C-alpha beads as a LAMMPS data file, in Angstrom:
LAMMPS data file: protein, C-alpha beads

280 atoms
278 bonds

1 atom types
1 bond types

-500.0 500.0 xlo xhi
-500.0 500.0 ylo yhi
-500.0 500.0 zlo zhi

Masses

1 110.0

Atoms # bond

1 1 1 -0.020 -0.150 -0.048
2 1 1 1.633 3.335 -0.862
3 1 1 0.452 6.752 -2.302
4 1 1 2.104 8.534 -5.311
5 1 1 1.632 12.023 -6.626
6 1 1 1.560 12.850 -9.885
7 1 1 1.452 16.650 -12.144
8 1 1 -37.476 1.267 -18.286
9 1 1 -37.536 4.577 -19.640
10 1 1 -34.711 6.296 -21.827
11 1 1 -33.783 9.791 -22.386
12 1 1 -35.786 12.880 -22.900
13 1 1 -35.496 11.119 -26.893
14 1 1 -32.550 9.788 -28.853
15 1 1 -32.169 12.603 -30.810
16 1 1 -31.677 15.009 -27.863
17 1 1 -29.238 12.751 -26.457
18 1 1 -27.390 12.099 -29.696
19 1 1 -27.193 16.123 -29.702
20 1 1 -26.061 16.197 -26.344
21 1 1 -23.068 13.794 -27.050
22 1 1 -22.312 15.521 -30.065
23 1 1 -18.849 17.705 -28.910
24 1 1 -17.724 14.365 -27.716
25 1 1 -18.480 12.072 -30.331
26 1 1 -21.923 10.076 -30.104
27 1 1 -21.486 6.216 -30.339
28 1 1 -23.215 3.357 -31.668
29 1 1 -24.329 1.120 -28.598
30 1 1 -24.762 -2.635 -28.436
31 1 1 -26.760 -4.480 -25.974
32 1 1 -25.130 -5.182 -22.376
33 1 1 -27.639 -7.120 -20.538
34 1 1 -30.424 -4.955 -20.285
35 1 1 -28.489 -1.625 -20.846
36 1 1 -26.874 -0.155 -23.428
37 1 1 -23.232 0.089 -24.189
38 1 1 -20.436 1.503 -26.200
39 1 1 -18.108 -1.518 -27.197
40 1 1 -14.800 -1.133 -29.207
41 1 1 -11.180 -2.635 -28.965
42 1 1 -9.803 -6.500 -29.002
43 1 1 -8.343 -8.267 -25.884
44 1 1 -9.243 -8.732 -22.435
45 1 1 -12.388 -6.761 -20.846
46 1 1 -12.319 -3.238 -19.624
47 1 1 -15.592 -1.938 -18.127
48 1 1 -16.052 1.939 -17.796
49 1 1 -18.588 3.063 -15.577
50 1 1 -19.522 6.674 -15.599
51 1 1 -20.764 9.044 -12.936
52 1 1 -24.057 10.423 -12.115
53 1 1 -26.067 12.670 -14.787
54 1 1 -23.222 11.840 -17.569
55 1 1 -23.367 9.053 -20.588
56 1 1 -20.580 6.182 -21.821
57 1 1 -19.457 8.796 -23.902
58 1 1 -17.957 10.441 -20.623
59 1 1 -15.151 7.812 -21.370
60 1 1 -14.507 8.955 -24.757
61 1 1 -10.710 9.937 -23.784
62 1 1 -10.162 6.610 -22.189
63 1 1 -12.165 4.638 -24.858
64 1 1 -9.627 5.552 -27.675
65 1 1 -6.714 5.235 -25.322
66 1 1 -7.452 1.932 -24.164
67 1 1 -9.048 0.123 -27.287
68 1 1 -5.199 -0.593 -28.678
69 1 1 -5.021 -3.146 -26.243
70 1 1 -8.291 -4.245 -24.762
71 1 1 -12.069 -4.492 -25.223
72 1 1 -13.657 -1.624 -23.865
73 1 1 -17.399 -1.926 -22.683
74 1 1 -18.725 1.480 -21.467
75 1 1 -22.312 1.322 -20.551
76 1 1 -24.742 3.939 -19.891
77 1 1 -25.762 3.181 -16.280
78 1 1 -29.517 2.659 -15.503
79 1 1 -31.327 6.316 -15.949
80 1 1 -28.808 7.212 -18.227
81 1 1 -28.418 7.493 -22.086
82 1 1 -29.886 4.656 -23.995
83 1 1 -30.093 2.368 -20.350
84 1 1 -33.427 2.318 -18.862
85 1 1 -34.325 3.465 -16.139
86 1 1 -33.995 2.671 -12.591
87 1 1 -36.821 1.929 -9.974
88 1 1 -37.637 4.807 -7.114
89 1 1 -36.466 2.242 -4.513
90 1 1 -33.570 0.911 -6.261
91 1 1 -30.069 1.009 -4.252
92 1 1 -26.491 0.964 -5.254
93 1 1 -26.758 -2.821 -5.120
94 1 1 -29.505 -2.757 -7.587
95 1 1 -27.222 -0.928 -10.251
96 1 1 -24.152 -3.397 -9.141
97 1 1 -26.399 -6.174 -10.042
98 1 1 -27.464 -5.400 -12.954
99 1 1 -23.885 -5.045 -14.005
100 1 1 -22.599 -7.953 -12.825
101 1 1 -25.609 -9.783 -14.378
102 1 1 -24.598 -8.401 -17.760
103 1 1 -20.674 -9.622 -17.708
104 1 1 -19.757 -12.366 -19.759
105 1 1 -16.049 -12.736 -18.343
106 1 1 -14.210 -11.178 -15.490
107 1 1 -12.980 -7.854 -15.913
108 1 1 -10.808 -4.807 -15.123
109 1 1 -13.153 -2.295 -13.705
110 1 1 -12.928 1.140 -13.790
111 1 1 -15.471 3.479 -12.219
112 1 1 -15.816 7.320 -11.783
113 1 1 -17.884 9.338 -9.067
114 1 1 -21.019 7.436 -8.707
115 1 1 -19.373 4.683 -10.949
116 1 1 -16.731 4.408 -8.687
117 1 1 -19.325 3.076 -5.803
118 1 1 -20.765 0.713 -8.592
119 1 1 -17.011 -0.537 -9.377
120 1 1 -16.124 -1.105 -5.935
121 1 1 -19.412 -2.852 -4.698
122 1 1 -19.011 -5.020 -7.801
123 1 1 -15.524 -5.908 -6.914
124 1 1 -16.467 -6.391 -2.771
125 1 1 -19.600 -8.428 -3.775
126 1 1 -18.522 -10.088 -6.943
127 1 1 -14.658 -11.111 -6.517
128 1 1 -14.840 -13.551 -9.164
129 1 1 -15.713 -10.838 -11.972
130 1 1 -13.522 -8.404 -11.084
131 1 1 -9.415 -8.713 -11.773
132 1 1 -8.765 -5.291 -10.578
133 1 1 -10.815 -2.018 -9.939
134 1 1 -9.853 1.436 -10.000
135 1 1 -12.049 3.761 -8.484
136 1 1 -11.550 7.609 -9.856
137 1 1 -12.768 10.379 -7.468
138 1 1 -14.433 7.766 -5.401
139 1 1 -16.260 9.757 -1.828
140 1 1 -15.401 7.859 1.430
141 1 1 -17.323 9.041 5.151
142 1 1 -18.133 12.385 3.791
143 1 1 -18.100 14.877 6.381
144 1 1 -20.979 16.679 8.296
145 1 1 -21.171 19.611 5.901
146 1 1 -20.269 17.384 2.363
147 1 1 -23.161 14.859 3.384
148 1 1 -25.468 17.663 4.300
149 1 1 -24.913 19.343 0.953
150 1 1 -25.236 16.414 -1.472
151 1 1 -28.431 15.349 0.238
152 1 1 -30.080 19.018 0.210
153 1 1 -29.080 19.139 -3.473
154 1 1 -31.157 15.299 -3.621
155 1 1 -34.157 16.242 -1.829
156 1 1 -34.346 19.304 -4.692
157 1 1 -34.644 17.641 -7.777
158 1 1 -37.826 16.076 -8.961
159 1 1 -39.455 14.638 -11.996
160 1 1 -40.287 17.130 -14.367
161 1 1 -37.475 19.429 -14.798
162 1 1 -33.368 18.603 -14.573
163 1 1 -31.898 21.508 -11.861
164 1 1 -30.506 24.261 -13.467
165 1 1 -26.474 22.391 -14.347
166 1 1 -24.551 25.641 -13.683
167 1 1 -24.103 24.911 -9.992
168 1 1 -22.669 21.327 -10.754
169 1 1 -20.439 22.672 -13.662
170 1 1 -18.819 25.586 -11.177
171 1 1 -18.074 22.491 -8.837
172 1 1 -16.415 20.634 -11.498
173 1 1 -14.909 22.932 -13.747
174 1 1 -14.479 26.671 -12.468
175 1 1 -15.037 29.683 -13.876
176 1 1 -13.027 28.600 -17.196
177 1 1 -14.794 27.478 -20.418
178 1 1 -13.949 23.733 -21.778
179 1 1 -15.213 21.539 -24.474
180 1 1 -15.671 19.191 -21.788
181 1 1 -17.623 21.695 -19.902
182 1 1 -19.790 22.127 -22.714
183 1 1 -20.193 18.239 -22.900
184 1 1 -20.981 18.297 -19.623
185 1 1 -23.606 20.813 -19.848
186 1 1 -25.367 19.175 -22.516
187 1 1 -25.155 15.684 -21.087
188 1 1 -26.498 17.279 -17.761
189 1 1 -29.643 19.325 -19.743
190 1 1 -30.246 15.890 -21.602
191 1 1 -30.553 13.283 -19.189
192 1 1 -34.243 12.379 -17.830
193 1 1 -35.330 14.097 -14.793
194 1 1 -36.480 10.823 -13.445
195 1 1 -33.694 8.884 -14.150
196 1 1 -31.104 11.612 -12.335
197 1 1 -32.890 12.179 -9.665
198 1 1 -33.207 8.426 -9.104
199 1 1 -29.332 7.734 -9.400
200 1 1 -28.429 11.029 -7.560
201 1 1 -30.493 9.576 -4.625
202 1 1 -28.546 6.630 -4.208
203 1 1 -25.426 8.704 -4.837
204 1 1 -26.258 11.222 -1.996
205 1 1 -27.534 8.732 0.144
206 1 1 -24.212 6.200 -0.194
207 1 1 -20.907 7.046 1.975
208 1 1 -18.689 4.502 0.210
209 1 1 -17.723 1.067 0.970
210 1 1 -17.247 0.549 4.789
211 1 1 -14.025 -0.174 6.402
212 1 1 -14.613 -3.566 6.514
213 1 1 -15.713 -4.009 3.073
214 1 1 -12.592 -2.870 1.898
215 1 1 -10.694 -4.668 4.202
216 1 1 -11.927 -7.961 2.209
217 1 1 -11.347 -6.318 -0.962
218 1 1 -9.001 -9.053 -2.192
219 1 1 -8.405 -7.649 -5.940
220 1 1 -5.941 -5.145 -6.996
221 1 1 -7.331 -1.942 -6.139
222 1 1 -6.287 1.409 -7.180
223 1 1 -8.005 4.641 -5.382
224 1 1 -7.090 8.252 -8.041
225 1 1 -8.430 11.496 -7.581
226 1 1 -7.371 15.078 -7.955
227 1 1 -5.096 17.408 -6.025
228 1 1 -7.814 20.312 -6.454
229 1 1 -10.593 17.916 -5.653
230 1 1 -12.973 18.995 -3.144
231 1 1 -15.737 16.625 -2.471
232 1 1 -13.740 12.944 -3.249
233 1 1 -10.413 13.960 -1.809
234 1 1 -6.900 13.041 -1.694
235 1 1 -7.458 12.004 2.015
236 1 1 -10.141 9.826 0.700
237 1 1 -8.446 8.294 -1.736
238 1 1 -5.343 7.529 0.691
239 1 1 -7.724 5.914 3.457
240 1 1 -9.556 3.901 1.323
241 1 1 -5.992 2.679 -0.043
242 1 1 -4.789 2.041 3.456
243 1 1 -7.641 -0.052 4.560
244 1 1 -7.637 -2.186 0.970
245 1 1 -5.071 -5.092 0.975
246 1 1 -3.875 -4.573 -2.050
247 1 1 -4.751 -1.129 -2.460
248 1 1 -3.001 1.955 -3.455
249 1 1 -3.772 5.710 -3.811
250 1 1 -2.599 8.039 -6.772
251 1 1 -3.031 11.807 -7.111
252 1 1 -3.307 14.048 -10.259
253 1 1 -2.087 17.054 -9.536
254 1 1 -4.102 19.840 -10.342
255 1 1 -7.242 18.065 -11.345
256 1 1 -10.599 18.092 -9.817
257 1 1 -13.918 15.887 -10.374
258 1 1 -13.751 16.040 -14.248
259 1 1 -10.188 14.240 -14.415
260 1 1 -11.198 11.675 -16.757
261 1 1 -12.289 14.282 -19.306
262 1 1 -9.596 17.253 -18.157
263 1 1 -6.586 15.262 -17.451
264 1 1 -7.305 11.966 -19.783
265 1 1 -3.048 11.400 -20.051
266 1 1 -2.234 11.097 -16.711
267 1 1 -5.665 8.813 -16.134
268 1 1 -4.806 6.849 -19.345
269 1 1 -1.152 6.315 -18.372
270 1 1 -2.221 5.136 -14.636
271 1 1 -5.272 2.949 -16.245
272 1 1 -2.917 1.168 -18.709
273 1 1 0.136 0.474 -16.311
274 1 1 -2.141 -0.438 -13.774
275 1 1 -3.710 -3.302 -16.574
276 1 1 -0.461 -4.570 -17.696
277 1 1 0.916 -4.765 -13.982
278 1 1 -2.153 -7.160 -12.962
279 1 1 -1.802 -9.200 -16.170
280 1 1 1.844 -10.051 -15.685

Bonds

1 1 1 2
2 1 2 3
3 1 3 4
4 1 4 5
5 1 5 6
6 1 6 7
7 1 8 9
8 1 9 10
9 1 10 11
10 1 11 12
11 1 12 13
12 1 13 14
13 1 14 15
14 1 15 16
15 1 16 17
16 1 17 18
17 1 18 19
18 1 19 20
19 1 20 21
20 1 21 22
21 1 22 23
22 1 23 24
23 1 24 25
24 1 25 26
25 1 26 27
26 1 27 28
27 1 28 29
28 1 29 30
29 1 30 31
30 1 31 32
31 1 32 33
32 1 33 34
33 1 34 35
34 1 35 36
35 1 36 37
36 1 37 38
37 1 38 39
38 1 39 40
39 1 40 41
40 1 41 42
41 1 42 43
42 1 43 44
43 1 44 45
44 1 45 46
45 1 46 47
46 1 47 48
47 1 48 49
48 1 49 50
49 1 50 51
50 1 51 52
51 1 52 53
52 1 53 54
53 1 54 55
54 1 55 56
55 1 56 57
56 1 57 58
57 1 58 59
58 1 59 60
59 1 60 61
60 1 61 62
61 1 62 63
62 1 63 64
63 1 64 65
64 1 65 66
65 1 66 67
66 1 67 68
67 1 68 69
68 1 69 70
69 1 70 71
70 1 71 72
71 1 72 73
72 1 73 74
73 1 74 75
74 1 75 76
75 1 76 77
76 1 77 78
77 1 78 79
78 1 79 80
79 1 80 81
80 1 81 82
81 1 82 83
82 1 83 84
83 1 84 85
84 1 85 86
85 1 86 87
86 1 87 88
87 1 88 89
88 1 89 90
89 1 90 91
90 1 91 92
91 1 92 93
92 1 93 94
93 1 94 95
94 1 95 96
95 1 96 97
96 1 97 98
97 1 98 99
98 1 99 100
99 1 100 101
100 1 101 102
101 1 102 103
102 1 103 104
103 1 104 105
104 1 105 106
105 1 106 107
106 1 107 108
107 1 108 109
108 1 109 110
109 1 110 111
110 1 111 112
111 1 112 113
112 1 113 114
113 1 114 115
114 1 115 116
115 1 116 117
116 1 117 118
117 1 118 119
118 1 119 120
119 1 120 121
120 1 121 122
121 1 122 123
122 1 123 124
123 1 124 125
124 1 125 126
125 1 126 127
126 1 127 128
127 1 128 129
128 1 129 130
129 1 130 131
130 1 131 132
131 1 132 133
132 1 133 134
133 1 134 135
134 1 135 136
135 1 136 137
136 1 137 138
137 1 138 139
138 1 139 140
139 1 140 141
140 1 141 142
141 1 142 143
142 1 143 144
143 1 144 145
144 1 145 146
145 1 146 147
146 1 147 148
147 1 148 149
148 1 149 150
149 1 150 151
150 1 151 152
151 1 152 153
152 1 153 154
153 1 154 155
154 1 155 156
155 1 156 157
156 1 157 158
157 1 158 159
158 1 159 160
159 1 160 161
160 1 161 162
161 1 162 163
162 1 163 164
163 1 164 165
164 1 165 166
165 1 166 167
166 1 167 168
167 1 168 169
168 1 169 170
169 1 170 171
170 1 171 172
171 1 172 173
172 1 173 174
173 1 174 175
174 1 175 176
175 1 176 177
176 1 177 178
177 1 178 179
178 1 179 180
179 1 180 181
180 1 181 182
181 1 182 183
182 1 183 184
183 1 184 185
184 1 185 186
185 1 186 187
186 1 187 188
187 1 188 189
188 1 189 190
189 1 190 191
190 1 191 192
191 1 192 193
192 1 193 194
193 1 194 195
194 1 195 196
195 1 196 197
196 1 197 198
197 1 198 199
198 1 199 200
199 1 200 201
200 1 201 202
201 1 202 203
202 1 203 204
203 1 204 205
204 1 205 206
205 1 206 207
206 1 207 208
207 1 208 209
208 1 209 210
209 1 210 211
210 1 211 212
211 1 212 213
212 1 213 214
213 1 214 215
214 1 215 216
215 1 216 217
216 1 217 218
217 1 218 219
218 1 219 220
219 1 220 221
220 1 221 222
221 1 222 223
222 1 223 224
223 1 224 225
224 1 225 226
225 1 226 227
226 1 227 228
227 1 228 229
228 1 229 230
229 1 230 231
230 1 231 232
231 1 232 233
232 1 233 234
233 1 234 235
234 1 235 236
235 1 236 237
236 1 237 238
237 1 238 239
238 1 239 240
239 1 240 241
240 1 241 242
241 1 242 243
242 1 243 244
243 1 244 245
244 1 245 246
245 1 246 247
246 1 247 248
247 1 248 249
248 1 249 250
249 1 250 251
250 1 251 252
251 1 252 253
252 1 253 254
253 1 254 255
254 1 255 256
255 1 256 257
256 1 257 258
257 1 258 259
258 1 259 260
259 1 260 261
260 1 261 262
261 1 262 263
262 1 263 264
263 1 264 265
264 1 265 266
265 1 266 267
266 1 267 268
267 1 268 269
268 1 269 270
269 1 270 271
270 1 271 272
271 1 272 273
272 1 273 274
273 1 274 275
274 1 275 276
275 1 276 277
276 1 277 278
277 1 278 279
278 1 279 280
């Protein structure tokens, strides 16, 4: 263990979602169990799980970098993109169960934000399906202020309209404008309100894996976040790595929450290095 520092419901319409994905290039989908997924590449399987309010195209930079060596499966999580919606009372375990049921063989599993919650739950509860897990910008034991803030945002959501995306974009990107910020604006605007509300409720009520669960996480695990991440903090990543038998933390200098998009080169290098090390 060590720590390293480095510099059934769809979206509003398929046409609306495709328009939202234009900046990062809409890609064809295949069936992945009862979900829809981007599938590209050849070789061992890498499963990419995106964050709440986004879609599989959020992994575009990783798909292009990894698919030269690996088969990449990037599903739209339930309630997002072209995948069916969540039920109102679904829990994190229900999302994980749907992912696990769709997997045909053990895979490297990479999750971002809420996707990291799913990835870790999958590695803990379905160890035979996960060769190694990478949790990007994962939360772990939020403090009281952070917990109150995220739960207040969840309670403010409704099934009729998505909230103003600007506060979310401000947390993710700050004041600067970029293609990545524009793409996230489109995705947050296009996601169906019911799916977003259900997914965000799960994200807000979960607090990361418990200490006991991490202590029995058997596969290699990398906990990776940005030095400028105020919510999924470096301290959280290091704490999870310390509790995990074969875990380590990696902090990307200057990165914040949307690290897979804004710091794709650093993320891609770390992913490929991890996959190759585990495969030896």
